[in-house]
N, C-alpha and C positions, 0 to 999 in steps of 0.2 A: 446410545451415548448418554451419559449422565453428567450433570453439572459438577465440575470439580474446579476449584480455583487455583490448584497447584498440582504439579506432577513431579515425581522424582526425576532429578536430572540424570540423564544418561548420555554418554558420549556420542552415540550414533543417531541422536534425534535429527530430523530434517528441520532446519529453522523455518523453511517456508510452510511446511505442514503445521509446525507448532504455532506460527503466527496466525495461520488460518483458523486453527482450533481455538485460539484465544479470542479471535474476532467473533467466532460463532458463540462461544460461551458467554461473552460479555454483551452480545447483541441485545438490544432492549426487548425484543420479542421472543428470545429463546425461552421455551417453556421449561418448567421443572421436570415434566415428563411428557412424553408423547403418548396419546391415547391409543394409537395404532400405527402400523407401518404406513398407511395412507396419510395419517396426520404428519408424520415425519417427512414424507415425500412432498407434501404440500408446503410445509415450512421451508424445506431446502430449495424448492423451485423458486420461491420468492426471495429467499436469502441469496442464492447465487445470482439472480438477476440484479439485486441491490449491490452485491459485492463487486460484480463485474462492471456495472454501468453507473453506479452512484457513489460508492465508497472511494474516497481519495486515499491513495497509498503513499505513506511517507518514503518508502524505498524507491518509488518511481516518480519523484518530484511532485507529489500530491496530485497525480493524474489517476484516472481510472484505468484498469487493465484494458477495457474496451478501446479507449483512446489510443493507448500504446499499440495494441494489437492491430488496429485499423491504420496505423501509420500516420496518425494525426498529431502526435506529440510535439513535433517541431512547430506546427502551426499554432497550437495552444500556448507553448512556451514563448514563442515570438510575441504573441498578442499580450501575454502577461508582462513580458519585459517592456513592451511599449507603454503599457499602463503604468508600470513602476517608474519608467523614465519620465513620463509626464508628471507623475506625482512628485518626483524628485525636483523637476524643473519648477514646479509651483511652490514647493515648500522644502527646500534642501535641508533646513534646520532639523527636520524630523528624521533625517537619515544620518544617524550618528556615525555610521561606518562608511560614509561617503556614497558615491553613486552606486545604485544597485547593479549587480552583475546578473547576466542571464543564467538561469538555472539549467543545468544539463542533466540528461538521463545518464545513469551509470553506463560505462562502456562495457564492462564485464560483470556478470553476476555468477557467483559461485555458492554452492552448498558447502563444500570443503575445498578451498582453494589449494591446488597443488603447490608444493614447494619447488618451484622451477630451479632455483639456485642450487639446491642440494640433490636434485634428481639426477644430475649428470655425474 
């Protein structure tokens, strides 16, 4: 893999793969070149550990994949919501949109969402 900051847009790109590639390319430790296959394997072992256990993903409510996969998302989101409600109670003027709402994980995730209305 070589560093490239743009790709031609094609209709059959997988958005999840594309997002993952972009995260890899822009990662602070991504090298210009790998010296060997073992260097690449070493980099990606560390990268995937970071990606799954430390990197917060905007598409899953700023949680890590490990938290979601372990079924701990509701516990974390409940705790966050309690903190936000306490902050709101202490200084409501800071919340211009009113009382904070609990963030939810998306119910469905699609690569190419089927058109259910026109499928019949």
